[in-house]
C-alpha positions as CSV (number, residue, x, y, z in Angstrom):
1,X,93.8,80.0,141.8
2,X,97.3,79.5,140.4
3,X,98.3,80.0,136.8
4,X,101.1,78.4,134.9
5,X,103.7,80.5,133.2
6,X,101.9,79.8,129.9
7,X,98.5,81.0,131.1
8,X,98.4,84.3,129.1
9,X,99.4,82.4,126.0
10,X,96.6,79.9,126.5
11,X,94.1,82.7,126.9
12,X,95.5,84.5,123.8
13,X,94.9,81.2,121.8
14,X,91.3,81.0,123.1
15,X,91.8,77.9,125.2
16,X,88.9,76.6,127.2
17,X,90.2,77.1,130.8
18,X,89.1,75.1,133.8
19,X,90.1,74.7,137.5
20,X,92.3,71.7,137.9
21,X,93.9,70.9,141.2
22,X,94.0,74.6,142.1
23,X,95.4,75.7,138.7
24,X,93.7,77.5,135.8
25,X,94.5,75.0,133.1
26,X,93.6,74.7,129.4
27,X,91.6,71.6,128.5
28,X,91.1,72.3,124.8
29,X,91.5,74.9,122.0
30,X,89.1,73.4,119.5
31,X,87.2,70.2,120.0
32,X,88.5,67.3,122.1
33,X,88.0,64.9,119.2
34,X,89.8,67.2,116.7
35,X,92.8,67.6,119.1
36,X,92.9,63.9,119.9
37,X,93.1,63.0,116.2
38,X,95.8,65.7,115.7
39,X,98.0,64.4,118.4
40,X,97.5,60.8,117.2
41,X,98.6,61.8,113.7
42,X,101.0,64.7,114.2
43,X,102.1,66.4,117.5
44,X,100.6,68.1,120.5
45,X,102.1,70.2,123.2
46,X,100.5,69.9,126.7
47,X,101.1,72.3,129.6
48,X,101.6,70.1,132.6
49,X,103.2,72.7,134.8
50,X,100.6,72.1,137.5
51,X,102.5,68.8,138.4
52,X,104.6,68.8,141.6
53,X,108.4,68.6,141.6
54,X,110.5,67.7,144.6
55,X,114.3,67.7,144.5
56,X,116.1,65.4,146.9
57,X,119.9,65.5,147.3
58,X,122.6,64.5,149.7
59,X,124.7,61.6,150.9
60,X,121.6,59.6,152.0
61,X,119.4,60.6,149.0
62,X,119.4,57.1,147.4
63,X,118.5,55.5,150.7
64,X,115.8,58.1,151.3
65,X,114.1,57.9,147.9
66,X,114.3,54.1,148.2
67,X,112.5,54.3,151.5
68,X,109.8,56.5,149.9
69,X,109.2,54.4,146.8
70,X,108.1,50.9,145.8
71,X,110.6,50.1,143.1
72,X,114.4,49.6,143.3
73,X,115.8,53.1,143.0
74,X,119.4,51.8,142.8
75,X,118.6,50.5,139.3
76,X,118.1,54.0,138.0
77,X,121.2,55.3,136.2
78,X,121.9,59.1,136.0
79,X,119.9,60.4,133.1
80,X,117.2,57.8,133.5
81,X,113.7,57.8,135.2
82,X,111.5,55.3,136.7
83,X,107.7,55.1,137.2
84,X,107.0,54.4,140.9
85,X,104.6,54.5,143.8
86,X,105.1,56.7,146.7
87,X,104.3,54.5,149.7
88,X,103.5,55.0,153.4
89,X,105.3,53.2,156.2
90,X,103.0,50.1,155.7
91,X,103.7,50.0,152.0
92,X,100.3,51.4,151.1
93,X,100.2,53.7,148.0
94,X,100.0,57.4,148.6
95,X,100.5,58.5,145.0
96,X,102.1,57.4,141.7
97,X,105.1,59.4,140.5
98,X,108.1,59.5,138.2
99,X,111.6,59.5,139.8
100,X,114.4,61.1,137.8
101,X,118.0,60.5,138.7
102,X,119.7,63.8,138.0
103,X,123.1,62.9,139.5
104,X,124.5,60.1,141.8
105,X,123.0,61.7,144.9
106,X,120.3,64.0,143.3
107,X,116.8,63.0,142.4
108,X,113.7,64.8,141.1
109,X,110.3,63.4,142.0
110,X,107.4,64.5,139.8
111,X,104.1,63.9,141.6
112,X,100.4,64.5,140.8
113,X,99.1,68.0,141.1
114,X,96.2,67.2,143.4
115,X,98.6,65.5,145.8
116,X,101.5,68.0,146.0
117,X,100.7,69.2,149.6
118,X,99.9,65.8,151.0
119,X,103.1,64.3,149.4
120,X,105.3,67.1,150.5
121,X,104.1,66.8,154.1
122,X,104.8,63.1,154.0
123,X,108.3,63.4,152.5
124,X,109.4,66.2,154.9
125,X,108.2,64.2,157.9
126,X,110.3,61.2,156.8
127,X,113.4,63.2,155.9
128,X,114.3,63.6,159.6
129,X,115.6,60.0,159.5
130,X,117.8,60.7,156.4
131,X,118.9,64.4,156.7
132,X,118.7,65.1,152.9
133,X,118.4,68.4,151.3
134,X,114.8,68.6,149.9
135,X,113.2,71.4,147.9
136,X,109.6,71.8,146.7
137,X,110.2,73.3,143.3
138,X,106.5,73.0,142.2
139,X,106.1,76.7,141.7
140,X,109.5,77.1,140.0
141,X,109.4,74.5,137.3
142,X,107.3,74.5,134.1
143,X,106.6,71.2,132.3
144,X,105.6,70.5,128.8
145,X,104.5,67.1,127.5
146,X,105.2,66.9,123.7
147,X,103.4,63.9,122.3
148,X,102.6,62.3,119.0
149,X,104.4,60.7,116.0
150,X,106.0,64.1,115.0
151,X,107.2,64.9,118.6
152,X,110.7,63.8,118.0
153,X,111.2,65.8,114.8
154,X,109.8,68.9,116.4
155,X,112.1,68.6,119.4
156,X,115.1,67.6,117.3
157,X,115.1,71.1,115.8
158,X,116.0,72.5,119.2
159,X,118.9,70.3,120.3
160,X,122.1,68.8,118.9
161,X,121.4,65.6,120.9
162,X,120.4,62.8,118.7
163,X,116.9,62.1,120.0
164,X,116.5,58.9,118.0
165,X,119.0,57.3,120.5
166,X,117.0,58.5,123.5
167,X,115.2,55.5,125.1
168,X,112.1,55.4,127.1
169,X,112.4,56.9,130.6
170,X,115.6,58.6,129.6
171,X,116.3,62.4,129.5
172,X,119.0,64.9,129.0
173,X,119.6,68.3,130.6
174,X,120.0,71.0,127.9
175,X,117.6,72.0,125.0
176,X,117.8,75.4,123.2
177,X,120.8,76.1,125.4
178,X,118.7,76.0,128.5
179,X,119.2,73.5,131.3
180,X,116.2,71.3,131.8
181,X,115.3,68.2,133.6
């Protein structure tokens, strides 16, 4: 069973830990209702490090990611993201995912934890046609989802970027002096 980088902290805070997609993940610290109300009224931080991350880069990366996904990838500007479907050769849905455009020829695909292996196998099999550099960074990246009406003010303390100007499906690369996606 895999553990996220925050596992020891979750245990120290007495989280209820369960198996989720092969990871030991916290599902609550107090009651689900209490936590729900807290996030709706204030802020909550969720460890979503079990999600899968695939980096795709190279001269044909746009064409490759376009082939893999249902939406028009060319419409994603650098620093933006797009909700998408990962599709098979017939257009059937394999998984839903978020595609981040890190640079002109560099993308990050964030896929569901339970489908990492299946999605990676599919993407690597198709890459032969596109010759892109692809990396499965799932074990190297930690993700936090910071949600609730006070999320912006909490995060603003850790960056000089004006978060009030950040639109939906937008991102930047540095917080607390650390490069992030």
